[in-house]
C-alpha positions as CSV (number, residue, x, y, z in Angstrom):
1,M,-37.4,-46.0,82.5
2,S,-36.5,-42.4,83.2
3,S,-38.9,-39.6,82.4
4,A,-39.0,-35.8,82.6
5,V,-41.9,-33.8,84.0
6,F,-42.5,-30.1,83.9
7,Y,-44.8,-28.1,86.3
8,N,-45.7,-24.6,85.3
9,Q,-47.3,-22.7,88.2
10,T,-48.1,-19.0,88.8
11,E,-47.9,-17.2,92.2
12,C,-47.6,-19.6,95.1
13,D,-47.3,-19.3,98.9
14,P,-43.6,-18.8,99.8
15,Y,-43.5,-21.7,102.3
16,Y,-45.1,-23.9,99.7
17,N,-42.5,-22.8,97.1
18,M,-39.6,-24.0,99.3
19,A,-41.5,-27.1,100.3
20,C,-42.3,-28.1,96.8
21,D,-38.7,-27.7,95.7
22,E,-37.6,-29.9,98.6
23,W,-40.3,-32.4,97.8
24,M,-39.0,-32.8,94.3
25,F,-35.5,-33.2,95.6
26,Q,-36.8,-35.9,98.0
27,Q,-38.4,-37.8,95.1
28,A,-35.2,-37.7,93.0
29,C,-33.1,-38.8,96.0
30,R,-35.3,-41.8,96.5
31,G,-34.8,-43.0,92.9
32,S,-38.1,-41.9,91.3
33,G,-36.5,-42.1,87.8
34,T,-37.9,-38.7,87.0
35,L,-36.2,-35.4,86.1
36,Y,-38.3,-32.6,87.7
37,L,-38.6,-29.1,86.3
38,R,-40.8,-26.5,88.0
39,L,-41.4,-22.9,87.0
40,Y,-43.2,-20.7,89.5
41,G,-43.9,-17.3,91.0
42,W,-44.3,-15.8,94.5
43,E,-47.6,-14.8,96.1
44,M,-45.8,-12.2,98.3
45,P,-42.4,-10.7,98.6
46,T,-40.2,-13.1,100.5
47,I,-36.5,-13.3,101.5
48,T,-34.7,-16.6,101.4
49,F,-31.1,-17.1,102.5
50,G,-28.5,-19.8,102.1
51,V,-28.2,-22.9,104.3
52,N,-24.7,-21.9,105.4
53,Q,-25.3,-18.2,106.0
54,A,-25.3,-16.7,109.5
55,K,-28.8,-15.2,109.6
56,E,-27.9,-12.3,111.8
57,R,-25.3,-11.2,109.2
58,A,-27.3,-12.1,106.1
59,L,-30.0,-9.6,106.7
60,D,-31.2,-6.8,109.1
61,F,-34.2,-8.3,110.9
62,S,-35.2,-4.8,112.2
63,Q,-36.0,-3.8,108.6
64,L,-38.2,-6.8,107.7
65,E,-41.6,-5.3,108.5
66,N,-44.0,-8.0,107.2
67,T,-41.6,-9.8,104.8
68,P,-41.3,-13.6,105.4
69,V,-37.8,-15.0,105.7
70,I,-37.0,-18.7,105.0
71,R,-33.7,-20.5,105.1
72,R,-33.2,-22.6,101.9
73,I,-31.7,-26.1,101.9
74,T,-29.4,-24.8,99.1
75,G,-26.3,-22.6,99.4
76,G,-25.8,-19.1,98.1
77,R,-26.8,-15.8,99.7
78,A,-29.9,-13.9,100.8
79,L,-32.2,-12.4,98.1
80,L,-35.7,-11.0,97.8
81,H,-38.2,-13.0,95.7
82,D,-41.2,-11.1,94.4
83,Q,-43.7,-10.8,91.7
84,T,-41.1,-9.4,89.2
85,E,-39.3,-12.7,88.8
86,L,-39.7,-16.1,87.3
87,T,-38.2,-18.9,89.5
88,Y,-37.1,-22.3,88.3
89,C,-36.3,-25.5,90.1
90,L,-34.6,-28.6,88.6
91,A,-34.2,-31.9,90.5
92,V,-32.5,-34.9,89.0
93,N,-30.6,-38.1,90.0
94,L,-27.7,-38.1,87.6
95,G,-27.2,-41.8,88.0
96,E,-30.6,-42.5,86.4
97,W,-29.7,-40.6,83.3
98,D,-26.4,-42.2,82.2
99,G,-25.3,-41.6,78.6
100,R,-25.8,-37.9,78.5
101,P,-22.8,-35.6,78.8
102,W,-24.4,-33.5,81.6
103,T,-24.5,-36.5,83.9
104,E,-20.8,-36.9,84.1
105,A,-20.4,-34.3,86.9
106,P,-22.6,-31.7,88.6
107,S,-20.5,-29.0,87.0
108,H,-21.5,-30.3,83.6
109,L,-25.2,-30.0,84.5
110,F,-24.7,-26.5,85.8
111,R,-23.0,-25.4,82.6
112,V,-25.8,-26.9,80.4
113,V,-28.4,-25.1,82.6
114,A,-26.4,-21.9,82.4
115,E,-26.3,-22.1,78.6
116,A,-30.1,-22.8,78.5
117,L,-30.8,-19.8,80.8
118,T,-28.6,-17.6,78.6
119,E,-30.5,-18.6,75.5
120,F,-33.8,-18.1,77.3
121,A,-32.9,-14.6,78.4
122,T,-31.6,-13.7,75.0
123,T,-34.8,-14.9,73.4
124,M,-36.8,-12.9,75.9
125,G,-35.0,-9.7,74.6
126,K,-32.2,-9.6,77.1
127,P,-28.9,-10.6,75.4
128,A,-27.0,-12.5,78.1
129,D,-24.0,-14.6,78.9
130,Y,-22.9,-16.7,81.8
131,C,-19.9,-16.4,84.2
132,R,-17.0,-18.7,83.5
133,R,-15.6,-18.2,87.0
134,S,-16.7,-16.8,90.4
135,G,-15.9,-13.2,91.4
136,A,-12.9,-12.5,93.5
137,L,-14.9,-11.3,96.5
138,D,-16.9,-14.5,96.7
139,S,-14.2,-16.3,98.7
140,R,-14.2,-13.7,101.5
141,P,-16.2,-14.8,104.5
142,D,-17.4,-11.3,105.3
143,F,-18.7,-10.8,101.7
144,F,-20.3,-14.3,101.7
145,H,-22.3,-13.7,104.8
146,R,-23.2,-10.0,104.3
147,A,-23.5,-9.4,100.6
148,P,-27.0,-10.1,99.0
149,C,-27.1,-12.7,96.3
150,F,-27.3,-10.2,93.4
151,A,-24.2,-8.4,94.6
152,S,-22.1,-11.4,93.8
153,R,-21.2,-13.3,90.6
154,S,-20.6,-17.0,90.8
155,R,-19.6,-19.4,88.2
156,Y,-22.5,-20.4,85.8
157,E,-24.7,-17.4,86.8
158,V,-26.2,-15.3,84.0
159,V,-25.4,-11.7,83.4
160,A,-26.7,-9.0,80.9
161,D,-25.8,-5.3,80.5
162,G,-23.2,-5.7,83.2
163,R,-25.7,-7.0,85.8
164,K,-26.5,-10.4,87.1
165,I,-30.0,-11.4,86.0
166,V,-30.2,-15.0,87.2
167,A,-29.1,-16.1,90.7
168,S,-28.9,-19.8,91.3
169,A,-28.2,-22.1,94.3
170,A,-27.8,-25.8,94.5
171,R,-27.6,-28.8,96.8
172,K,-26.1,-32.3,96.1
173,Y,-27.0,-35.5,97.9
174,G,-25.3,-38.6,96.5
175,D,-26.0,-38.5,92.7
176,T,-28.9,-36.2,93.1
177,I,-28.8,-32.5,92.4
178,L,-31.3,-29.7,93.3
179,Q,-30.8,-26.4,91.5
180,H,-33.2,-23.5,91.8
181,G,-32.8,-19.9,90.9
182,A,-34.4,-16.5,90.5
183,I,-34.7,-15.0,86.9
184,K,-34.9,-11.2,87.0
185,L,-34.9,-10.0,83.5
186,N,-36.1,-6.5,84.3
187,G,-33.9,-5.7,87.4
188,V,-33.7,-6.2,91.1
189,V,-36.1,-4.6,93.6
190,A,-34.5,-3.2,96.7
191,H,-35.4,-4.3,100.2
192,P,-34.1,-2.4,103.3
193,A,-33.3,-5.7,105.2
194,L,-30.8,-6.6,102.5
195,Y,-29.7,-3.5,100.7
196,R,-28.1,-1.4,103.4
197,P,-27.3,2.3,102.8
198,G,-23.8,2.5,101.3
199,G,-23.8,-1.3,100.8
200,P,-22.4,-3.1,97.8
201,V,-25.7,-3.2,95.9
202,A,-26.9,0.4,96.1
203,S,-25.8,0.9,92.5
204,Y,-27.7,-1.9,90.9
205,S,-31.1,-1.9,92.6
206,V,-33.7,-0.7,90.1
207,D,-37.4,-0.5,89.7
208,S,-39.0,-3.5,88.1
209,Q,-42.6,-4.3,87.0
210,P,-44.5,-7.4,88.2
211,I,-44.8,-10.3,85.7
212,S,-48.3,-11.2,84.7
213,D,-49.5,-14.8,85.1
214,E,-49.8,-15.0,81.3
215,H,-46.2,-13.8,80.8
216,R,-45.0,-16.1,83.5
217,L,-46.7,-19.1,82.0
218,H,-45.3,-18.2,78.5
219,G,-41.8,-17.8,79.9
220,G,-42.1,-21.1,81.7
221,R,-43.1,-22.9,78.5
222,L,-40.2,-21.3,76.6
223,L,-37.7,-22.1,79.3
224,A,-38.9,-25.7,79.4
225,K,-38.5,-26.0,75.6
226,V,-34.9,-24.6,75.8
227,L,-34.0,-26.9,78.7
228,A,-35.5,-29.9,77.0
229,R,-33.3,-29.4,73.9
230,S,-30.2,-28.7,76.0
231,L,-30.7,-31.7,78.3
232,N,-31.9,-33.9,75.4
233,V,-35.1,-34.9,77.2
234,E,-38.8,-34.7,76.4
235,F,-40.8,-33.0,79.1
236,R,-44.4,-34.0,79.8
237,S,-46.7,-31.5,81.4
238,G,-47.4,-32.5,85.0
239,S,-49.8,-31.7,87.8
240,F,-49.6,-32.8,91.4
241,C,-52.1,-35.4,92.7
242,H,-54.0,-35.0,96.0
243,A,-51.5,-37.2,97.9
244,E,-48.5,-35.2,96.5
245,L,-50.1,-31.9,97.4
246,T,-50.9,-33.2,100.9
247,E,-47.2,-34.1,101.4
248,Q,-46.1,-30.7,100.0
249,N,-48.5,-28.8,102.2
250,D,-47.5,-30.7,105.3
251,L,-43.9,-29.9,104.6
252,A,-44.8,-26.2,104.0
253,S,-46.5,-26.1,107.4
254,A,-43.4,-27.5,109.1
255,I,-41.2,-25.0,107.3
256,K,-43.5,-22.2,108.4
257,L,-43.2,-23.2,112.1
258,S,-39.4,-22.9,112.0
259,P,-38.4,-21.1,108.8
260,L,-34.9,-20.0,110.0
261,N,-33.7,-23.4,111.0
262,R,-31.5,-25.7,108.9
263,R,-33.6,-28.6,107.7
264,F,-32.8,-32.2,106.8
265,F,-34.6,-32.5,103.5
266,L,-35.2,-36.3,103.5
267,H,-38.1,-36.2,105.8
268,N,-39.7,-39.6,106.6
269,Q,-37.1,-41.4,104.6
270,G,-38.3,-45.0,104.4
271,T,-35.3,-46.7,102.8
């Protein structure tokens, strides 16, 4: 029988964040029968970039200073994660949830999630909508590799006041979908490794205030409630056991050793 579990975490190590998302994807790929939702924050400012991006074009490594950089297993573009955002991750095997409209195609799931994120942002005081189509520049290779994530607008991403406030990226393997994204209700903080002088995002970078743990946990509970209704599931609150944390931390250590490399996400696949 399928189930849905929700993990609500505060600020975590950046390598752990990527490892935990991958771990949930692994479990869904292996037929766990579980829909995973995780809401979390970042212990330190970190740049992640898409699996298909050329790293030398995605960011200026000479401007990184002490900022960690990690290649995601999902697509999309480079962006800065920091303490001003709420990050979500959803992992589900569509074949295990037959009978719901959002299981018919990945695009149906992305639309339902976009609608839920729009409702969440509006409830949080930021009236929003989602993009019905990608921007014209998104198909240009030079824009794809060089433009930071929040300079683009892709289908099903959420906007408010003329600015993108939710950036999402996804990966599909068989019937399994991983989607994660950065929710920035109060603006995007600039980073010199991404936001080059005269570049396409100079006009939208704004100051933003860190989110308190209390606010992040509250936002996580609200988003889980909205997603539960949109997906027609009932989430139970989850916590990772010792063995699960060990697997996640081992994966985090491996990512930290080679953070810029492309990764095969089904590590130690036993079937």
